[in-house]
N, C-alpha and C positions, 0 to 999 in steps of 0.2 A: 710270666711277666712280673708278678709280685716277688717271686724268689730272686730274680735278677736285680730288681730295683732295691730290694732290701739288702742284698749283699753289697751292692755298690754303696749304699748309704752307710753301711755299718763298718766298712773297712777303715782302719786307722791310717794306713798308708796305701794309696792306690798308685800303681805304676801305669805307664802308658800302655803296656801290654795288657794289664788287667782291664783298663778302661775300654780298649778295643774289643776284647773278648766279651765283656759283660754287655757292652752296647749292642753287639751283634745278637747276643742271646735275647736281650730285651725286645728288640724289634722283630726277631724271628718268632718269639712267643706271641707277639701282637699280630702276627699274620701279615707283616709287611712284605710285599713281593720281593723287593730288592733290599732286604734287610742288611746284608753285608756291605753293599755299596753305600747305602744311606748312613749306616753306622760309621763307616770310615770317614765320609765327608763331614759329618757332624763332629766327630772327635778331632779330626785334623784341623778343622776351622776353629773350634773353640779352644783347642790347646796350642794353636799356632805351630803345629808340627806337620811333618810330611811322611809319606810312605817310607822314605829312607830312614827317618828317625825311628819309626816303628820297628824296622828291621835291624838297624845298627845300635839303637839305644833303647831297647824295650823296657829296661828297668828304670827308666827316668821317672822320678816321683812327680806326681801331679798334685798341685795345690788343692786344698779342700774346696775353695771357692769355685775353682774351675770344675771340679767334680760335680758340685751342685748345679752349675750351669749346664753341664752335659746331661745330668739327670732331668732337669727341666725340659731341655730340648728333646730328649728321648720320649718323655711323656707326651709332648705336643705331637711328635711324629707318630707315636703309637695311636694317638687319637685321630690321625688322618691328615694333619697339616703337612704340606710339602716341605721338604728339606730346605729349599731356598727361601721359602716364606719365613721359616724359622730363623734362618741366618740373615734375612733382610736384604739379600743381594744375590745376583746371579750373573755369571759371565755370558756375554753374547758377542760373537765376532771378535773375541779377544779383549772386550771391554767389560769392566766390572760395573754393573748397573744396580743401583738401589731399587728396591721394590716398595710398593705401598698397597693398601687395600683397594685403591682406585685403579691399579694397573694390572694388566695381564703379566704373568711371568713369561718373559721372552724365552722362546724355545728354539732348539737347533734347526727345526724345519724352516723357520722364518729367515735363516741365513740364506736360503735359496733366493729369496727376494732381493737381498743385498747383492748377491753374486750376479743376479740378472741385471740389476740397476747400475752397478758400479762401472762396467765398461761403457755404458751409454753416457753416464755422467762424465767420465774421463774424456770421451770423444767430444762432448760439448765443450768441455774446458779446453781441450786442445784447439778447437776452432775459435773460441771466443774469450779464452782465459778466465771463464767463470761459468757456473751452472747454478741456476736457481731452482731449488727443490721445495716441493710442498709435501709434507707428511701428514696425512689425514688420520686422526685417531692415534696420536703418537704414543700414548701410554707411558712407558718408561723413557721414551725417546730412542728406543733401540735402533730402529731402521735409519732414521735421520742421522743419529750420532755415529753409527757405523759407517755411513757413507761419507760424512764429513771427516771422520778420522782417517779414512783411506784416500780421500781426495781433498787436499788442502785448498784448492781453488774454488770449491763449492760453498754455497751458503744455503740456509734452509729456513722455512717457516714451518712450525710444527703446531698442529691444532689438536684439541681434545675438548670434549664436552664436560669432562670432570675436572674441577679446579684442583683436586688432590693429585690427579695424574700430571697436570701441568707443573705443579710444584715439584713433584718427584723428577720429572724430565728436566726441569730447569736446574735442579740440584745436581743431577747426573752430568749435564752439560758443563756446569761450573767445575765439578770434580775432575772432569776429563780435559779441562782447558779448552773447551770448544764453545763457550758461551758467547764469544765475540762474533761467531758466524751463524748463530741460530736465534730466532725470535719465537716466542710462544704466544698463541692466540686461542682464547676460549671460543669455540665455534661448534655448532651443530652441522657437521660436514662443511659445506661451502658458505654457510650463512654469513659469517663474519670475515670471510677471506677476500682480500683485495689483491689485484695484480695478476701478472702473467708469469708462468713457470715453464722451465724447460722439461721438468720431470715431476710428475705427481705419483707418489707412492702411498700405499695403504695396506695394512693388514686388518681388514674390517671384521666385524662379527659375521660368522658364516654358519653357525649351527642352527638348524631348524628349531623353532620354539619347542616343538613336541619332543625333541631329542635331548633337551637340556638335562632332564631327569635321569637319562641313561648314562651320562658322563661319569667318570670316576669321581669318588668323593673328594679327591685332591683338587679336581678342576671345579666341579659344581659347588663345592663348599667354600672355596677360597679365591677363585678368580671372579672379578666383578661380572655380574649377570649381563649388564649392558654391553660388555666387551665380548660376549659370547653369542648372544641371541640375535640372529640375522633375520628374524621374522618367520612367517609360516613355512617358507621353503628354504630359508637361509640365505636368500639372494637379494633381499631388499637393499642392503648397502651398495651392492654393485649397480643396481638400477639408478641410484642417486648419483654415484660417481660417474657412470657412463652418461647420464642425462646432463649433468652440470659441469663435467670436467672440461669440455671443449672450450667453454667461455674463459677458462683460466690457463689454457695451454698454448704455448708458442706454436707457430705453424709446423715446425719440424720437431715438436716435443713428443713425449710418450707418457702414457699412464701405465703403471705397473702395480699389480695387486697380488696378494696372497689369496689362495683359495683352499677350500677343503677337498679332501679326497673325493674324486668322482664328479667334481663340479666344472671341469674344464669346458665341456661343450656348452653347458647352459650359460656360463659366464661369458664365453666367447660370443654366443648368440645375442646376449644382452648388449654387448658393446657394438656388435655388428649393426644392430638395429638403430644405434645412435651415431652411425657414420664412422666407426672405427674399424681398423683391420687388425686381426690377431697376428702379431709379428714374430713372437718368440715365446718359448716355454722353458722353464727351468724345473727339473725334478728334484725332489728331496732325497734324503738318504735311503728311504724306503722304496724309491722308484716311482712315487706318485707325482703327477703334475702338481706343482705347489705354487709356482709364481708365473704369471702371465704378463706379457707386454703387448700394449695396444697403441697404434699410431693412427692418425687420421687417414681416411681413405683418399 
């Protein structure tokens, strides 16, 4: 790692090819599992280049200030910070979303929840020309903004307990041109929520408290703890959503939640005991049940 860093710093002229090669070596020396991929993403983002540029124009000279920025980013990644935390943004459902310390990094698995919810929202819009969505624990705004971007007749209320998360989500909504159809409310679950909704969605904390320490350093060291910790068995947030959700749900509405691997039966049982029926499941790319839909019995 020291050799790679020193060589990068000492080169009078660094080409795009050099930068890619040295970045890969730096992260490989640091033991990063996906060193080649992470190096490529960092170099491409910070140099504003593409894979095509690397193949077609490998001798492109890179400005010293950009080389320094890449160096700093590689040091942060070598220390365990995730790539998209370093870059400050991540793509989700085709949307570029800014991150902050108060938000989870949206991940591809959560797109299963969007894919489960979107046909329902469209169906409601087809019937009524509108669909009112409540997103509990919005974080970056990923789920609500993905739904609004795909269904222009829908509107949303997005809640979070963390003011920093709400600020980030609001900025994302403005950047995406969706601010006119979404409002943000600071709330501990339903505490400050008013009104009735056609669709309630949430990606709540679902990691059992005792398992937080076993998560990868990229997760436990950089994702906010309260967005991870679901209580002793990881299911406390589902109990709250199932208990209080009906009071804010239209008669033919639905509650849809993301779950952790292996939690399908337990979460379904929680909602069943509160008068809901398990209506649908969407699996993630790994084949795990990841998003569940519940409707009133």
